[in-house]
C-alpha atoms as one frame of an Amber mdcrd trajectory, in Angstrom:
protein
  58.622 162.024   4.093  57.410 165.277   2.604  56.686 164.832  -1.126  57.897
 168.245  -2.255  59.418 167.517  -5.690  57.998 169.777  -8.407  56.036 168.156
 -11.245  58.715 169.058 -13.792  61.239 167.028 -11.798  58.951 164.028 -11.678
  58.345 164.231 -15.429  62.064 164.489 -16.067  62.718 161.439 -13.958  60.088
 159.410 -15.768  61.383 160.565 -19.152  64.941 159.598 -18.282  64.053 156.275
 -16.722  64.620 154.108 -19.822  68.105 155.571 -20.238  69.212 155.465 -16.635
  71.629 153.060 -15.049  71.942 152.461 -11.337  74.245 155.194 -10.131  74.716
 156.626 -13.643  72.426 159.331 -15.031  70.852 161.982 -12.838  67.886 159.790
 -11.976  68.664 156.237 -10.983  66.585 153.312  -9.949  66.666 151.704  -6.504
  64.919 148.345  -6.534  64.468 147.043  -2.992  61.811 144.995  -1.247  59.779
 144.824  -4.472  59.293 148.591  -4.610  60.899 150.631  -7.364  62.011 154.116
  -6.334  63.314 156.867  -8.578  66.094 158.850  -6.973  66.549 162.406  -8.198
  69.878 164.032  -7.414  68.559 167.535  -8.138  66.114 167.485  -5.238  66.725
 167.011  -1.535  64.349 165.368   0.903  64.437 165.275   4.687  63.506 162.073
   6.467  60.813 163.062   8.944  62.002 160.328  11.292  65.754 160.779  11.570
  66.225 164.165   9.886  68.875 162.962   7.424  69.126 164.732   4.042  69.082
 162.598   0.888  68.208 162.931  -2.807  64.449 162.940  -3.028  62.526 159.836
  -4.018  59.498 159.471  -6.230  57.951 156.067  -5.675  56.209 153.952  -8.212
  54.201 152.841  -5.179  53.442 154.913  -2.094  56.417 155.094   0.243  55.630
 155.782   3.910  58.050 157.608   6.227  59.079 154.396   8.029  59.846 152.779
   4.673  61.817 155.808   3.536  63.749 155.766   6.796  64.378 152.038   6.681
  65.405 151.844   3.005  66.672 155.218   1.833  68.435 156.338   5.012  70.036
 152.936   5.282  71.116 152.949   1.640  72.768 156.345   1.874  74.305 155.987
   5.332  78.100 155.642   5.373  77.947 152.275   7.099  75.080 151.010   4.972
  73.062 150.039   8.031  70.513 151.602  10.321  72.164 152.698  13.573  71.853
 149.975  16.217  70.019 152.305  18.561  67.473 153.741  16.157  65.083 155.350
  18.663  62.001 155.072  16.477  61.872 151.351  15.796  59.955 150.629  18.989
  57.513 152.866  20.796  56.631 150.318  23.492  53.181 151.049  24.926  52.987
 154.437  23.155  52.778 153.449  19.463  50.559 156.440  18.704  53.391 158.855
  19.578  56.414 159.155  17.333  59.772 160.796  18.012  59.494 163.214  20.968
  60.052 166.868  20.227  62.582 168.933  22.145  60.853 171.152  24.721  62.057
 173.113  27.739  59.426 172.371  30.388  56.955 169.597  31.215  54.047 171.928
  30.406  55.477 172.577  26.932  56.009 168.851  26.496  52.388 168.277  27.479
  51.225 170.624  24.707  53.455 168.986  22.108  52.591 165.417  23.102  48.887
 166.196  23.158  49.044 167.698  19.668  50.951 164.693  18.333  48.658 162.202
  20.023  45.461 163.836  18.799  46.839 164.177  15.265  47.299 160.412  15.141
  43.648 159.757  16.026  40.962 159.360  13.364  38.248 160.956  15.472  40.086
 163.055  18.022  38.151 164.804  20.768  38.634 168.418  21.738  41.105 168.813
  24.608  42.263 171.851  26.545  45.044 172.129  29.103  45.149 174.179  32.273
  48.299 174.557  34.367  47.883 175.273  38.073  51.380 175.466  39.645  49.940
 174.727  43.062  48.964 171.210  41.990  52.564 170.059  41.511  52.482 166.509
  40.165  48.733 166.098  40.642  46.266 166.176  37.761  42.602 165.830  36.919
  40.751 164.972  33.717  37.216 166.249  33.187  34.975 165.278  30.286  31.886
 167.155  29.219  30.329 166.022  25.962  33.533 164.638  24.436  35.370 167.828
  25.367  38.198 167.080  27.777  40.006 169.397  30.143  43.303 168.312  31.681
  44.263 170.344  34.736  47.478 169.864  36.657  50.664 171.338  37.987  53.688
 171.992  35.789  54.484 168.269  35.739  51.039 167.005  36.653  49.513 168.304
  33.441  52.010 166.186  31.489  51.042 163.085  33.461  47.396 163.899  32.806
  47.993 164.237  29.066  49.693 160.870  28.890  46.926 159.202  30.862  44.269
 160.755  28.644  46.016 159.710  25.428  46.591 156.182  26.715  42.995 155.860
  27.893  41.625 157.097  24.566  43.852 154.794  22.544  43.021 151.813  24.753
  39.303 152.654  24.864  39.474 152.655  28.640  37.933 155.141  31.066  39.999
 157.950  32.529  40.392 158.095  36.300  37.943 160.466  37.935  38.762 163.142
  40.473  42.098 164.662  41.424  44.926 162.148  40.984  47.815 162.470  43.442
  50.935 160.291  43.578  51.086 158.107  46.677  54.889 158.182  46.759  56.792
 161.426  46.309  59.917 159.782  44.876  59.153 157.131  42.260  62.627 155.972
  41.395  64.388 153.744  38.913  67.841 152.461  39.847  70.017 151.559  36.864
  72.953 149.269  37.559  74.890 150.567  34.561  78.680 150.677  34.533  80.849
 153.197  32.731  82.193 150.551  30.345  78.658 150.074  28.987  78.008 146.807
  30.776  74.995 146.467  33.080  75.205 144.445  36.279  72.301 142.002  36.260
  71.251 143.487  32.925  69.327 141.377  30.423  68.360 143.965  27.811  71.618
 144.786  26.097  74.198 147.375  26.975  73.799 150.684  28.781  71.707 153.520
  27.413  73.989 156.009  29.180  77.592 154.757  29.049  80.098 153.149  26.725
  83.865 152.884  26.636  84.460 154.315  30.097  82.495 157.517  29.570  79.032
 158.971  29.252  77.738 158.054  25.799  74.065 158.405  24.955  71.804 159.207
  22.025  69.665 162.265  22.793  66.719 161.075  20.704  66.597 157.757  22.498
  66.983 159.366  25.922  63.970 161.558  25.168  62.059 158.471  24.091  63.026
 156.750  27.356  62.041 159.796  29.393  58.660 159.840  27.687  58.106 156.171
  28.535  58.887 156.774  32.188  56.850 159.968  32.432  53.849 158.305  30.806
  53.504 156.096  33.892  54.455 158.787  36.391  58.071 157.930  37.272  60.140
 160.941  38.304  63.685 159.930  39.387  66.312 158.117  37.320  69.565 156.964
  38.923  71.751 156.165  35.936  74.751 154.311  37.412  75.436 151.163  39.395
  75.352 151.257  43.190  78.596 149.290  42.941  80.418 152.349  41.623  83.166
 151.051  39.388  85.964 153.164  37.992  85.560 155.630  36.309  81.852 156.141
  37.149  82.855 158.166  40.220  83.567 160.989  37.746  79.839 161.639  37.473
  80.261 164.066  40.361  83.547 165.520  39.119  84.239 168.493  36.867  85.347
 166.313  33.944  81.983 164.604  33.468  79.543 167.102  34.954  78.994 169.194
  31.785  77.856 166.137  29.844  75.857 164.870  32.823  74.115 168.250  32.899
  73.203 167.818  29.229  71.671 164.448  30.073  69.685 166.035  32.902  68.424
 168.648  30.447  67.131 165.917  28.128  64.925 164.293  30.784  63.907 167.466
  32.651  61.101 168.396  30.210  59.479 165.081  31.099  59.432 165.809  34.834
  62.340 163.469  35.542  65.305 164.271  37.768  68.596 162.450  37.742  70.210
 160.792  40.740  73.783 159.502  41.001  75.166 156.509  42.859  78.305 157.607
  44.682  81.383 155.862  46.014  81.419 156.247  49.786  85.236 156.281  49.774
  85.464 158.892  47.009  87.449 161.434  49.112  90.328 158.964  49.258  90.773
 159.396  45.501  91.634 163.038  46.189  94.405 162.814  48.726  92.342 162.424
  51.887  93.615 159.428  53.796  90.269 158.321  55.208  86.535 158.126  54.517
  85.615 158.359  58.218  82.289 160.253  58.298  83.323 162.110  61.468  86.567
 163.389  59.934  86.435 167.142  59.280  88.345 166.905  55.994  85.965 164.243
  54.700  82.962 166.353  55.635  84.437 169.436  53.981  85.260 167.516  50.812
  81.702 166.270  50.432  80.311 169.749  51.093  82.497 171.222  48.371  81.935
 168.436  45.856  78.182 168.407  46.349  78.025 172.158  45.781  79.900 171.652
  42.506  77.420 168.996  41.371  74.441 171.244  42.066  76.090 174.099  40.211
  75.768 171.988  37.077  72.522 170.145  37.902  70.429 172.276  40.293  67.509
 169.834  40.313  69.501 166.669  41.005  67.339 164.401  43.165  70.311 163.418
  45.304  72.744 160.569  45.877  72.255 156.811  46.198  74.718 154.885  48.379
  75.638 151.254  48.917  78.064 150.993  51.833  79.543 148.194  53.948  77.964
 145.618  51.656  79.505 142.954  49.457  83.005 144.378  49.812  81.945 148.033
  49.413  83.577 150.508  51.853  81.482 152.182  54.523  81.237 153.576  58.058
  81.863 150.191  59.680  85.450 150.435  58.437  85.978 153.270  60.929  83.926
 151.963  63.817  80.956 154.195  62.948  77.333 153.262  62.411  75.256 153.894
  59.313  73.509 156.920  60.759  76.944 158.546  61.077  77.690 157.826  57.421
  74.305 158.736  55.999  73.922 161.937  58.010  77.302 163.270  56.912  76.291
 162.981  53.264  72.768 164.221  53.925  74.103 167.422  55.472  76.102 168.087
  52.313  72.945 167.652  50.226  70.498 169.518  52.452  71.341 173.105  51.357
  70.556 172.084  47.779  67.329 170.236  48.490  68.853 166.846  47.692  67.943
 163.501  49.245  70.400 160.877  50.476  69.082 157.403  49.641  70.948 154.800
  51.691  70.546 151.135  50.746  70.078 148.705  53.632  71.369 145.658  51.787
  74.025 144.966  54.418  74.967 141.483  55.606  77.933 139.220  56.262  79.031
 137.887  52.877  81.841 135.869  54.478  79.659 133.511  56.495  80.871 130.022
  57.395  78.343 127.451  56.162  78.982 125.465  59.345  77.507 128.345  61.384
  73.833 127.535  61.974  73.211 130.535  64.247  74.007 133.389  61.853  71.013
 133.989  59.598  71.495 136.369  56.680  67.847 137.577  56.529  68.250 138.998
  60.048  71.146 141.296  59.158  69.403 144.463  57.942  67.113 144.629  60.979
  70.103 144.134  63.288  72.108 146.906  61.627  69.357 149.537  61.408  66.391
 149.058  63.746  68.184 150.470  66.792  69.026 153.630  64.805  65.388 154.590
  64.248  64.896 158.323  64.698  68.600 159.224  64.425  68.732 160.014  60.698
  68.593 163.462  59.102  65.263 164.489  57.601  66.594 164.140  54.044  67.832
 160.570  54.538  65.791 157.726  53.058  66.645 154.138  53.932  66.010 151.968
  50.873  64.978 148.449  51.906  64.570 145.426  49.651  61.025 144.102  49.774
  62.210 140.814  51.261  65.014 140.038  53.713  67.067 138.042  51.205  67.618
 139.276  47.668  64.681 139.513  45.236  63.834 135.819  45.465  60.769 134.281
  43.849  59.017 134.078  47.219  60.055 135.913  50.384  58.167 137.418  53.303
  58.108 141.186  53.665  61.253 142.494  55.351  60.659 143.045  59.096  62.700
 146.242  58.877  59.633 148.016  57.470  57.851 147.497  60.797  60.801 148.471
  62.988  61.540 152.098  61.993  58.441 154.313  62.280  60.530 157.472  62.875
  62.680 157.060  59.755  62.009 157.773  56.082  61.846 154.449  54.268  61.783
 153.432  50.610  60.625 150.096  49.246  63.040 148.513  46.756  61.824 146.145
  44.027  63.710 144.562  41.134  62.362 144.745  37.592  65.536 143.130  36.281
  64.723 139.432  36.523  67.920 138.342  38.241  66.292 135.395  40.010  63.013
 135.332  38.100  64.001 134.314  34.601  66.373 137.060  33.408  63.945 138.311
  30.748  64.171 134.896  29.105  61.399 133.259  31.121  58.131 135.169  31.243
  57.531 136.497  34.749  54.906 139.174  35.349  55.366 140.953  38.667  52.162
 142.904  39.502  50.504 139.933  41.281  53.556 139.746  43.558  53.360 143.462
  44.316  49.676 143.165  45.155  50.485 140.473  47.736  53.283 142.644  49.078
  51.020 145.636  49.661  48.374 143.442  51.256  50.851 142.657  54.039  52.797
 145.919  54.037  50.502 148.931  54.318  51.725 151.457  51.713  51.963 154.207
  54.317  54.853 152.342  55.957  57.130 153.831  53.295  57.430 157.287  51.730
  59.248 156.401  48.499  59.600 153.513  46.104  62.459 152.326  43.902  63.026
 149.546  41.397  66.168 148.155  39.840  65.471 148.621  36.150  65.120 146.087
  33.373  66.232 148.659  30.786  68.991 148.403  28.223  70.052 149.244  24.703
  68.084 146.421  23.108  65.722 147.618  20.430  62.700 147.004  22.664  64.419
 148.399  25.818  63.537 145.397  28.020  65.057 142.359  26.286  61.879 140.294
  26.217  58.990 142.319  24.763  56.708 141.080  27.550  59.108 142.353  30.234
  57.889 145.848  29.391  54.688 145.040  31.270  56.685 145.096  34.514  58.150
 148.539  33.812  54.743 149.886  32.794  52.966 148.376  35.794  55.659 149.516
  38.214  54.909 153.104  37.254  51.203 152.569  37.916  51.861 150.879  41.277
  54.353 153.593  42.279  51.647 156.173  41.639  48.861 154.136  43.250  49.697
 150.974  45.261  46.040 149.918  45.120  46.296 149.372  41.358  44.639 146.148
  40.259  47.284 143.829  38.721  45.075 142.449  35.976  43.870 145.906  34.973
  47.484 147.087  34.704  48.503 144.074  32.611  45.493 144.390  30.312  46.089
 148.136  29.924  49.652 147.460  28.787  48.617 144.649  26.447  45.937 146.745
  24.776  48.183 149.768  24.288  51.074 147.682  22.991  49.356 145.231  20.644
  45.733 146.259  20.006  44.652 142.617  19.731  41.045 141.569  19.363  39.340
 140.739  22.649  39.990 136.986  22.418  43.732 137.375  21.874  43.932 140.135
  24.467  42.346 137.753  26.970  44.846 135.035  26.039  47.834 137.324  26.510
  46.508 138.768  29.760  45.841 135.298  31.177  49.285 134.082  30.103  51.010
 137.027  31.769  48.940 136.931  34.948  49.706 133.232  35.483  53.392 133.406
  34.595  54.679 134.211  38.073  52.897 131.279  39.700  54.099 128.974  36.941
  57.702 130.102  37.382  57.424 129.605  41.130  56.160 126.060  40.628  59.131
 124.878  38.596  61.877 126.642  40.581  62.852 126.624  44.296  59.944 125.160
  46.300  57.826 126.762  49.015  59.988 129.733  49.961  63.285 127.874  50.321
  64.900 130.371  47.896  68.154 130.137  45.978  68.902 126.711  44.407  70.235
 128.652  41.397  73.530 128.447  39.558  76.061 130.613  41.426  77.139 133.980
  40.085  74.883 134.320  37.032  71.779 132.984  38.862  70.006 131.372  35.885
  68.979 127.739  35.940  68.825 125.099  38.698  71.614 124.101  41.054  70.116
 122.822  44.337  73.359 123.092  46.296  74.990 125.830  44.264  75.328 128.073
  47.317  75.115 125.441  50.051  78.780 125.595  51.023  79.518 129.164  49.931
  80.049 132.233  52.120  76.931 134.117  51.002  74.527 132.789  53.644  72.127
 131.257  51.108  71.501 127.826  52.591  68.626 125.370  52.170  69.807 122.779
  54.763  68.309 119.792  52.913  69.101 116.289  54.182  67.666 112.775  53.941
  64.893 113.585  56.413  63.668 116.979  55.294  64.446 120.517  54.162  64.050
 124.110  55.322  65.308 126.401  58.082  63.699 126.897  61.463  63.463 130.675
  61.807  61.092 130.680  64.773  62.203 131.543  68.306  63.308 127.914  68.634
  65.607 128.316  65.637  67.471 131.374  64.378  64.886 133.753  65.874  64.307
 135.645  62.624  60.518 135.517  63.071  60.931 137.431  66.339  61.978 140.528
  64.378  58.348 140.969  63.275  55.579 142.556  65.341  53.851 139.998  67.545
  50.987 139.453  65.101  53.257 138.501  62.216  55.691 136.609  64.423  52.887
 134.329  65.568  51.459 134.061  62.059  54.716 132.790  60.564  55.797 130.703
  63.548  52.617 128.637  63.666  52.621 125.878  61.038  48.839 126.067  60.946
  48.826 129.704  59.767  52.136 130.011  57.924  51.301 129.902  54.191  52.470
 126.769  52.406  54.349 128.972  49.932  56.589 130.146  52.812  56.704 126.984
  54.899  60.334 126.163  54.075  61.460 129.736  54.655  60.287 129.637  58.279
  60.352 125.932  59.145  62.305 122.729  58.743  59.850 120.084  57.536  60.187
 116.357  57.127  59.347 114.980  53.708  56.337 113.094  55.058  54.860 116.173
  56.805  51.403 117.036  55.500  50.741 120.540  54.164  47.489 122.470  54.407
  46.239 121.045  51.092  46.574 117.467  52.358  49.663 116.539  50.361  52.972
 115.528  51.870  55.868 117.919  51.433  57.700 115.616  49.029  54.591 115.061
  46.895  53.920 118.796  46.762  57.479 119.347  45.497  57.018 116.723  42.776
  53.566 117.977  41.774  54.593 121.617  41.558  57.578 120.900  39.361  55.791
 118.586  36.954  52.858 121.018  36.781  55.135 124.007  36.267  56.845 122.407
  33.284  53.501 121.385  31.762  52.200 124.923  32.208  55.191 126.324  30.334
  54.388 123.991  27.439  50.842 125.348  27.485  52.206 128.900  27.540  54.310
 128.086  24.475  51.213 126.937  22.608  49.300 130.095  23.519  52.265 132.194
  22.438  52.203 130.571  18.984  48.552 131.516  18.595  49.048 135.205  19.409
  49.346 137.511  16.352  52.518 139.194  17.588  54.205 141.698  15.295  57.759
 141.245  14.124  60.329 141.490  15.724  58.414 140.732  18.947  57.448 137.393
  17.430  61.052 136.352  16.808  62.286 137.445  20.231  59.367 135.907  22.130
  59.597 132.594  20.255  63.355 132.311  20.698  63.112 133.016  24.418  60.218
 130.638  24.879  62.392 127.856  23.459  64.932 128.669  26.154  62.253 128.875
  28.836  61.046 125.395  27.922  64.578 124.061  28.348  64.991 125.914  31.639
  61.652 124.699  33.005  62.433 121.092  32.120  65.872 121.338  33.716  64.385
 122.768  36.907  61.700 120.091  36.990  64.033 117.165  36.450  66.932 118.374
  38.583  64.871 119.435  41.613  62.747 116.282  41.537  65.850 114.137  41.120
  67.593 115.935  43.982  64.797 115.441  46.494  64.038 111.902  45.340  67.661
 110.912  45.917  67.687 112.538  49.350  64.336 111.255  50.559  64.190 107.888
  48.814  60.494 108.571  48.170  59.107 108.025  44.662  56.433 110.128  43.004
  53.041 108.775  44.050  51.754 109.357  40.510  54.495 107.338  38.873  55.937
 110.108  36.724  59.477 109.868  35.394  62.190 110.992  37.813  65.745 110.605
  36.560  67.765 108.813  39.225
C-alpha cells in the first residue's frame, strides 16, 4: 500500500480519534487482529495487490500490503470476504515474484519479471538481457564478476530469466552453456469440463470453466502461465479429451472470442493453447456422418479449423481421443486411425497446427472369462502396422505404460514399434491411481526409471495430464506441486536428476534450513516406493475401488469389462504374458522380450505383471512371493507412520501445514486399509500365515 496521506490528514485523524465512533465521524476505527487502523474517508488508497480503491488507512502499527489486502479489501468488499480465487495468496515455487504484470511479448515479460525479481533481492546482481531471435526457445546465462548476461530467443530469454532468478533465490548454480529444450512440445493436458468439474481432478474446480462456459480470472491465469513458463512448459490444452457438451463450442464462433482472450493472457509467457475436439463434431451441424473419407466431413473440418485460426493464429493444434471408452472414431466407419488422424491433420497443416492423437484405445467391453484378450496389447495392435502412414503434423500420444498410469508398469512396447512416426510420451501428474493428492507420491524417481529404459530420442514430444485446479495452492496437496515443477524440468531435459529437482523445488518453496530441507527431500524421494509397498504388489496393478480409484479393493475390477484382471487364486497370482501366455512380451524388441520373459532377469517389481507365480515361489531376494507381499505391506504402513512424524517436525507455513496434516491423517488411514485388506486377501487365498507373526485380520 502506498502511504500517500498528507500530514494534515493524519493529524486530523488523530485529533478526531477520541470523538469517533465506528462508522460515525469522518475518521473511524477498525480494530482487527490486534491492530488498530484509522480509516479516513477523505483520502483514497489503492491496494497494490488487487487494485481496489478504499478510504486510506493510517496504522497505529505498520501495515504491510498483504495485511491491507487481507483486512481492508475484505472489510470493504460487498461480500465481506476475499474472493475464493485470490491469485496472490500462493506463489508456489516463485515466492519472490508477486502479481505478474500485463505484457505483450515474452521478451517484455522477461524484462518485467527480471526487474521485479531483482527488486525483491537484498543484494541483487547486475543483469542484462540480449534477445537473439534465431535462438528460439534456447537460452544461455553468462556470469562475469557477479554481472550476469541472459541471452536467448524471444521466448528463450524469458526461460533464462526465470532460471536465473530461481537459481539466485535458491543459492544454486546456473546451468552453463547454451540450454536447448529436448522436446519441442512440452504439453499439459487439462481434463477440465465446461461445467467446472475436472475429470480425475483433485485440486478443486476448473481454472478455465464454470457453469457451462469459459470463466476464468485473468490475474490467476497470468500467475498460472508464469508458473508453467518458469519450468519451460509451452503448450496448455485446457479441456477434457472426453469432450462433454458444451465444450465443443471452443472451436465455434460463440466461444472463440473469449478463447482468444485466454490465449492472449498466456501468450506473453511463451505458452500456446491447444483444444481437445470431439471427433464427431460435424454431426452436430447437420452432417450425417463423421467418416474421415467423406468429402463433406473433410470440408467441414477445413472450414472450422480456418475459423479457429482466425481468432487464435498461434494455436498449437488439436488433441483427440477417438474409439476409446465409448468415444466415437474412425472404427465406427470401418476406417483405421491413420485415416482419421490424417484428415484432421490436413485441416491443421495450412495453419501450422499439430494433430495430437491419443493411443489409449482398447476393448472396454471385455468378458472376464476371456483369458486370451489382454488389454495391454491393444495399442500396439491398433497402431504398429500403421507406422509411416501418418501426416508429418500428426503426433501419436502414448501413455508411458500399456495399462493406465498404474503405480508400476513396464514401458509401452508401442514406443519401440513406430520409428517412422512422430510420438509423444504421456504421463499423469494427477494422482488418479497414486494417491489422488491425498497420499504423498513424488514422481521424478519413476520418470528417471522410465527414461533409463526408453531412450528419450524415441519420442519428439511430451505431455502430462495436469494436477491443476482452483484450489488456493493449485495442486490440492502442497507437496504435489513438486511433480508439476519437476515435470517441466524433465520435459526440458530428460537427464534431470530427480533428487536435484526435488531439492530445487523444496528450497524455492520453503527456504528451510539445511536439516529440514534434507528431511523434506528425503521424505519426498522415498514416497513413491512407500506408496508402492502398501498398494498393489509387484506390478499386478489395479486392486483399487472401481470408478473413483482410491483405496483398496483386490477384486474391484476382477469381473468387470475393463480388462483389469489380477487372476489370483488359492495357488498363486499374476498373468503369464510371455509367449506361452497372452504373448504381450512378444510385442517388445527381442532384447526386452527375453528380459521380461525370463524369471531370472525380470525385476521383482514387475514379476506379477509378466508371470503367474505360486505363493511359495522364491523371488530374487530370497523371500517367497507370499512373504514379500506381507513384508511390503507391513513395511509400507510403518513407513507412512514415519513420514507423518517427519511431517510434524517440518516448519511448514500456514495454510500448507493445515492441508498437509489433514491429508496425512487420511493417508495413514488409506495405508492401513491397504495393508490389512491386501494381507487379509492373500492370507485367505493362500492359507499361509505371516512368517513373522504379525497381525492379519482373518
